[in-house]
N, CA, C and O atoms as CSV, one atom per row, in Angstrom:
chain,resi,resn,atom,element,x,y,z
A,1,MET,N,N,-6.990,1.884,-10.751
A,1,MET,CA,C,-6.367,1.668,-9.696
A,1,MET,C,C,-6.704,2.920,-8.665
A,1,MET,O,O,-6.737,4.101,-9.013
A,2,PRO,N,N,-6.931,2.459,-7.418
A,2,PRO,CA,C,-7.339,3.272,-5.884
A,2,PRO,C,C,-6.147,3.999,-5.708
A,2,PRO,O,O,-5.079,3.388,-5.718
A,3,VAL,N,N,-6.184,5.440,-5.519
A,3,VAL,CA,C,-4.813,6.064,-4.743
A,3,VAL,C,C,-4.817,5.876,-3.005
A,3,VAL,O,O,-5.670,6.074,-2.139
A,4,ILE,N,N,-3.450,5.404,-2.995
A,4,ILE,CA,C,-3.602,5.275,-1.246
A,4,ILE,C,C,-2.535,5.745,-0.872
A,4,ILE,O,O,-1.461,5.666,-1.469
A,5,GLY,N,N,-2.863,6.542,0.674
A,5,GLY,CA,C,-1.964,7.198,0.766
A,5,GLY,C,C,-1.240,6.984,2.069
A,5,GLY,O,O,-0.570,7.932,2.478
A,6,SER,N,N,-1.275,5.890,2.772
A,6,SER,CA,C,-1.028,4.984,3.688
A,6,SER,C,C,-1.587,3.370,3.674
A,6,SER,O,O,-2.683,2.976,3.275
A,7,VAL,N,N,-0.655,2.705,4.146
A,7,VAL,CA,C,-0.989,1.032,4.468
A,7,VAL,C,C,-2.580,0.921,5.440
A,7,VAL,O,O,-3.570,0.230,5.202
A,8,GLY,N,N,-2.401,1.591,6.221
A,8,GLY,CA,C,-3.670,2.038,7.254
A,8,GLY,C,C,-4.706,2.410,6.520
A,8,GLY,O,O,-5.802,1.910,6.772
A,9,GLU,N,N,-4.528,3.625,5.171
A,9,GLU,CA,C,-5.864,3.839,4.530
A,9,GLU,C,C,-6.481,2.649,3.733
A,9,GLU,O,O,-7.665,2.321,3.812
A,10,LEU,N,N,-5.296,1.880,2.751
A,10,LEU,CA,C,-5.659,0.627,2.414
A,10,LEU,C,C,-6.357,-0.274,3.205
A,10,LEU,O,O,-7.535,-0.498,2.927
A,11,LEU,N,N,-5.854,-0.800,4.096
A,11,LEU,CA,C,-6.895,-1.657,5.260
A,11,LEU,C,C,-8.047,-1.464,5.427
A,11,LEU,O,O,-8.991,-2.230,5.237
A,12,VAL,N,N,-8.024,0.198,6.014
A,12,VAL,CA,C,-9.528,0.565,6.226
A,12,VAL,C,C,-10.362,0.509,5.165
A,12,VAL,O,O,-11.478,0.029,5.365
A,13,ARG,N,N,-10.036,0.951,3.909
A,13,ARG,CA,C,-10.850,1.048,2.421
A,13,ARG,C,C,-11.001,-0.756,2.013
A,13,ARG,O,O,-11.561,-1.046,0.956
A,14,ALA,N,N,-10.585,-1.623,2.720
A,14,ALA,CA,C,-10.726,-3.352,2.058
A,14,ALA,C,C,-11.874,-3.400,2.152
A,14,ALA,O,O,-12.515,-2.848,3.046
A,15,SER,N,N,-12.420,-4.187,1.083
A,15,SER,CA,C,-13.644,-4.821,1.621
A,15,SER,C,C,-13.433,-6.679,1.937
A,15,SER,O,O,-14.271,-7.502,2.306
A,16,SER,N,N,-12.260,-6.808,1.675
A,16,SER,CA,C,-11.774,-8.501,2.156
A,16,SER,C,C,-10.964,-8.635,2.839
A,16,SER,O,O,-10.137,-7.821,2.427
A,17,ARG,N,N,-10.639,-9.012,3.490
A,17,ARG,CA,C,-9.075,-9.515,4.246
A,17,ARG,C,C,-8.711,-10.732,4.433
A,17,ARG,O,O,-9.265,-11.131,5.457
A,18,ALA,N,N,-8.002,-11.607,3.927
A,18,ALA,CA,C,-7.535,-12.859,4.569
A,18,ALA,C,C,-6.272,-13.251,4.782
A,18,ALA,O,O,-5.643,-13.113,3.733
A,19,GLU,N,N,-5.734,-13.592,5.477
A,19,GLU,CA,C,-4.722,-14.135,6.448
A,19,GLU,C,C,-3.521,-14.941,5.590
A,19,GLU,O,O,-3.951,-16.037,5.948
A,20,VAL,N,N,-2.851,-15.149,5.102
A,20,VAL,CA,C,-1.921,-15.758,4.331
A,20,VAL,C,C,-1.032,-16.011,5.237
A,20,VAL,O,O,-0.654,-15.185,6.068
A,21,ARG,N,N,-0.529,-17.464,5.124
A,21,ARG,CA,C,0.312,-18.518,5.978
A,21,ARG,C,C,1.143,-19.094,5.016
A,21,ARG,O,O,0.932,-20.277,4.747
A,22,PRO,N,N,2.437,-18.248,4.192
A,22,PRO,CA,C,3.294,-19.206,3.444
A,22,PRO,C,C,3.648,-20.368,4.453
A,22,PRO,O,O,3.679,-20.160,5.666
A,23,GLY,N,N,3.948,-21.766,3.820
A,23,GLY,CA,C,4.616,-22.840,4.175
A,23,GLY,C,C,6.127,-22.610,4.903
A,23,GLY,O,O,6.534,-23.074,5.968
A,24,ASP,N,N,6.875,-21.633,3.841
A,24,ASP,CA,C,8.166,-21.478,4.136
A,24,ASP,C,C,8.373,-20.182,4.512
A,24,ASP,O,O,9.364,-19.606,4.064
A,25,GLY,N,N,7.532,-19.542,5.345
A,25,GLY,CA,C,7.366,-18.584,6.024
A,25,GLY,C,C,8.493,-18.283,7.119
A,25,GLY,O,O,7.981,-18.445,8.227
A,26,LYS,N,N,9.735,-17.935,7.218
A,26,LYS,CA,C,10.379,-18.252,8.176
A,26,LYS,C,C,10.819,-16.798,9.317
A,26,LYS,O,O,11.289,-16.854,10.453
A,27,ALA,N,N,10.468,-15.632,8.522
A,27,ALA,CA,C,11.225,-14.519,8.987
A,27,ALA,C,C,9.958,-14.106,9.994
A,27,ALA,O,O,10.247,-13.141,10.701
A,28,GLY,N,N,8.826,-14.552,10.171
A,28,GLY,CA,C,8.293,-13.639,11.468
A,28,GLY,C,C,6.816,-12.952,11.149
A,28,GLY,O,O,5.780,-13.090,11.800
A,29,ALA,N,N,7.078,-12.025,9.726
A,29,ALA,CA,C,6.310,-11.180,9.284
A,29,ALA,C,C,4.696,-12.040,8.983
A,29,ALA,O,O,4.673,-13.204,8.582
A,30,ARG,N,N,3.644,-11.369,9.212
A,30,ARG,CA,C,2.485,-11.613,9.198
A,30,ARG,C,C,2.308,-10.962,7.526
A,30,ARG,O,O,3.006,-10.121,6.960
A,31,TYR,N,N,1.083,-11.724,7.018
A,31,TYR,CA,C,0.906,-11.457,5.494
A,31,TYR,C,C,-0.865,-11.217,5.374
A,31,TYR,O,O,-1.517,-11.840,6.212
A,32,GLU,N,N,-1.417,-10.606,4.670
A,32,GLU,CA,C,-2.757,-10.799,3.989
A,32,GLU,C,C,-3.087,-9.912,2.842
A,32,GLU,O,O,-2.883,-8.719,2.621
A,33,ARG,N,N,-3.836,-11.167,1.981
A,33,ARG,CA,C,-4.406,-10.350,1.113
A,33,ARG,C,C,-5.496,-9.659,1.170
A,33,ARG,O,O,-6.374,-10.302,1.747
A,34,VAL,N,N,-5.899,-8.436,0.762
A,34,VAL,CA,C,-6.724,-8.151,0.810
A,34,VAL,C,C,-7.444,-6.838,-0.892
A,34,VAL,O,O,-6.764,-6.569,-1.882
A,35,LEU,N,N,-8.352,-6.529,-0.722
A,35,LEU,CA,C,-9.003,-6.325,-1.930
A,35,LEU,C,C,-9.701,-5.036,-1.657
A,35,LEU,O,O,-10.219,-4.918,-0.546
A,36,VAL,N,N,-9.805,-3.904,-2.639
A,36,VAL,CA,C,-9.755,-2.440,-2.141
A,36,VAL,C,C,-10.318,-1.930,-3.562
A,36,VAL,O,O,-9.548,-1.868,-4.521
A,37,GLU,N,N,-11.450,-1.626,-3.663
A,37,GLU,CA,C,-12.350,-1.805,-4.833
A,37,GLU,C,C,-12.235,-2.487,-6.262
A,37,GLU,O,O,-12.200,-2.101,-7.430
A,38,GLY,N,N,-12.202,-3.429,-5.729
A,38,GLY,CA,C,-12.451,-4.452,-7.061
A,38,GLY,C,C,-10.637,-5.160,-7.315
A,38,GLY,O,O,-10.427,-6.076,-8.109
A,39,GLU,N,N,-9.413,-4.444,-6.392
A,39,GLU,CA,C,-8.001,-4.522,-6.963
A,39,GLU,C,C,-7.519,-5.078,-5.461
A,39,GLU,O,O,-7.754,-4.661,-4.327
A,40,ALA,N,N,-6.415,-6.676,-6.174
A,40,ALA,CA,C,-6.130,-7.379,-5.243
A,40,ALA,C,C,-4.726,-6.626,-4.531
A,40,ALA,O,O,-4.039,-5.876,-5.224
A,41,PHE,N,N,-4.442,-6.849,-3.362
A,41,PHE,CA,C,-3.015,-6.755,-2.679
A,41,PHE,C,C,-2.667,-7.060,-2.284
A,41,PHE,O,O,-3.576,-7.472,-1.563
A,42,PHE,N,N,-1.377,-7.618,-1.646
A,42,PHE,CA,C,-0.277,-8.292,-0.903
A,42,PHE,C,C,0.359,-7.232,-0.369
A,42,PHE,O,O,0.933,-6.305,-0.941
A,43,VAL,N,N,0.095,-7.610,1.628
A,43,VAL,CA,C,0.450,-6.776,2.690
A,43,VAL,C,C,1.272,-7.765,3.630
A,43,VAL,O,O,0.690,-8.540,4.389
A,44,LYS,N,N,2.359,-7.710,3.557
A,44,LYS,CA,C,3.712,-7.763,4.848
A,44,LYS,C,C,3.583,-6.623,5.577
A,44,LYS,O,O,3.883,-5.445,5.386
A,45,HIS,N,N,3.071,-7.233,6.452
A,45,HIS,CA,C,3.145,-6.666,8.017
A,45,HIS,C,C,4.534,-6.561,8.575
A,45,HIS,O,O,4.835,-7.542,9.256
A,46,VAL,N,N,5.542,-5.563,8.466
A,46,VAL,CA,C,6.889,-5.906,9.159
A,46,VAL,C,C,7.205,-5.015,10.755
A,46,VAL,O,O,6.608,-3.986,11.068
A,47,SER,N,N,8.040,-5.552,11.425
A,47,SER,CA,C,8.237,-4.885,12.568
A,47,SER,C,C,9.676,-5.406,13.231
A,47,SER,O,O,9.907,-6.607,13.084
A,48,PRO,N,N,10.311,-4.895,13.693
A,48,PRO,CA,C,11.638,-5.822,13.796
A,48,PRO,C,C,11.213,-6.624,15.321
A,48,PRO,O,O,11.950,-7.481,15.808
A,49,ALA,N,N,10.233,-6.297,15.805
A,49,ALA,CA,C,9.815,-6.943,17.009
A,49,ALA,C,C,9.444,-8.346,16.562
A,49,ALA,O,O,9.748,-9.310,17.265
A,50,ALA,N,N,8.685,-8.509,15.218
A,50,ALA,CA,C,8.285,-10.115,14.589
A,50,ALA,C,C,8.744,-10.536,13.606
A,50,ALA,O,O,8.352,-11.581,13.087
A,51,ASP,N,N,9.930,-9.604,13.019
A,51,ASP,CA,C,10.545,-9.934,11.714
A,51,ASP,C,C,12.232,-10.599,12.272
A,51,ASP,O,O,13.021,-9.654,12.293
A,52,TRP,N,N,12.574,-11.266,12.488
A,52,TRP,CA,C,13.990,-11.656,12.829
A,52,TRP,C,C,15.406,-11.095,11.655
A,52,TRP,O,O,16.600,-10.907,11.888
A,53,ILE,N,N,14.686,-10.978,10.526
A,53,ILE,CA,C,15.810,-10.540,9.506
A,53,ILE,C,C,15.895,-9.077,9.449
A,53,ILE,O,O,16.997,-8.680,9.070
A,54,MET,N,N,14.941,-8.067,9.751
A,54,MET,CA,C,14.967,-7.006,10.367
A,54,MET,C,C,15.993,-7.044,11.243
A,54,MET,O,O,17.067,-6.518,10.953
A,55,ARG,N,N,15.747,-7.817,12.698
A,55,ARG,CA,C,16.460,-7.233,14.131
A,55,ARG,C,C,18.301,-7.739,13.203
A,55,ARG,O,O,19.270,-6.987,13.108
A,56,VAL,N,N,18.208,-9.061,12.730
A,56,VAL,CA,C,19.452,-9.404,12.157
A,56,VAL,C,C,20.081,-8.275,11.573
A,56,VAL,O,O,21.168,-7.883,12.000
A,57,ALA,N,N,19.448,-7.675,10.561
A,57,ALA,CA,C,19.814,-6.609,9.875
A,57,ALA,C,C,20.187,-4.938,10.314
A,57,ALA,O,O,20.578,-4.023,9.589
A,58,ALA,N,N,19.880,-4.956,11.871
A,58,ALA,CA,C,19.842,-3.996,12.387
A,58,ALA,C,C,18.935,-2.853,11.866
A,58,ALA,O,O,19.105,-1.645,12.031
A,59,ALA,N,N,17.860,-3.530,11.153
A,59,ALA,CA,C,16.722,-2.627,10.985
A,59,ALA,C,C,15.922,-1.835,11.557
A,59,ALA,O,O,14.936,-2.449,11.965
A,60,ARG,N,N,15.880,-0.300,11.866
A,60,ARG,CA,C,15.143,0.194,12.517
A,60,ARG,C,C,13.690,0.429,12.377
A,60,ARG,O,O,12.878,0.356,13.299
A,61,GLN,N,N,13.407,0.748,11.023
A,61,GLN,CA,C,12.047,1.025,10.527
A,61,GLN,C,C,11.929,0.321,9.340
A,61,GLN,O,O,12.944,0.012,8.715
A,62,GLY,N,N,10.394,-0.088,8.796
A,62,GLY,CA,C,9.806,-0.827,7.925
A,62,GLY,C,C,9.951,0.026,6.428
A,62,GLY,O,O,10.378,1.178,6.495
A,63,ILE,N,N,9.700,-0.376,5.482
A,63,ILE,CA,C,9.705,0.239,4.072
A,63,ILE,C,C,8.775,1.387,4.090
A,63,ILE,O,O,7.607,1.020,4.218
A,64,GLN,N,N,8.924,2.565,4.007
A,64,GLN,CA,C,7.775,3.481,3.928
A,64,GLN,C,C,7.086,3.563,2.705
A,64,GLN,O,O,7.555,3.357,1.586
A,65,VAL,N,N,5.552,3.985,3.103
A,65,VAL,CA,C,4.740,4.113,2.009
A,65,VAL,C,C,4.618,5.481,1.242
A,65,VAL,O,O,4.154,6.426,1.879
A,66,PRO,N,N,4.919,5.636,0.186
A,66,PRO,CA,C,4.647,7.259,-0.626
A,66,PRO,C,C,3.706,7.789,-0.276
A,66,PRO,O,O,2.672,7.132,-0.150
A,67,GLY,N,N,3.729,9.021,-0.025
A,67,GLY,CA,C,2.491,9.996,0.412
A,67,GLY,C,C,2.304,10.364,1.702
A,67,GLY,O,O,3.249,10.161,2.465
A,68,PRO,N,N,1.042,10.991,2.251
A,68,PRO,CA,C,1.106,11.691,3.242
A,68,PRO,C,C,0.996,10.975,4.588
A,68,PRO,O,O,0.297,9.965,4.505
A,69,ALA,N,N,1.506,11.224,5.842
A,69,ALA,CA,C,1.706,10.596,6.752
A,69,ALA,C,C,0.537,10.136,7.421
A,69,ALA,O,O,-0.487,10.795,7.237
A,70,ALA,N,N,0.478,9.025,8.241
A,70,ALA,CA,C,-1.059,8.704,8.249
A,70,ALA,C,C,-1.319,9.152,10.274
A,70,ALA,O,O,-2.430,9.047,10.792
């Protein structure tokens, strides 16, 4: 398994990226399927501006990824 320090690093190292559009997705988040060093990852891009669930829940920031700041 590759060691990833941030979502940005994961996306830079991806050998393939494909947008995923779930048929029942209502939140407004953006999804991607990415491949890094032969391992598949599913990425959910969240922000209060795009995700109504975060706004309703009064969330001010997304989930933090362990590791050094990007």
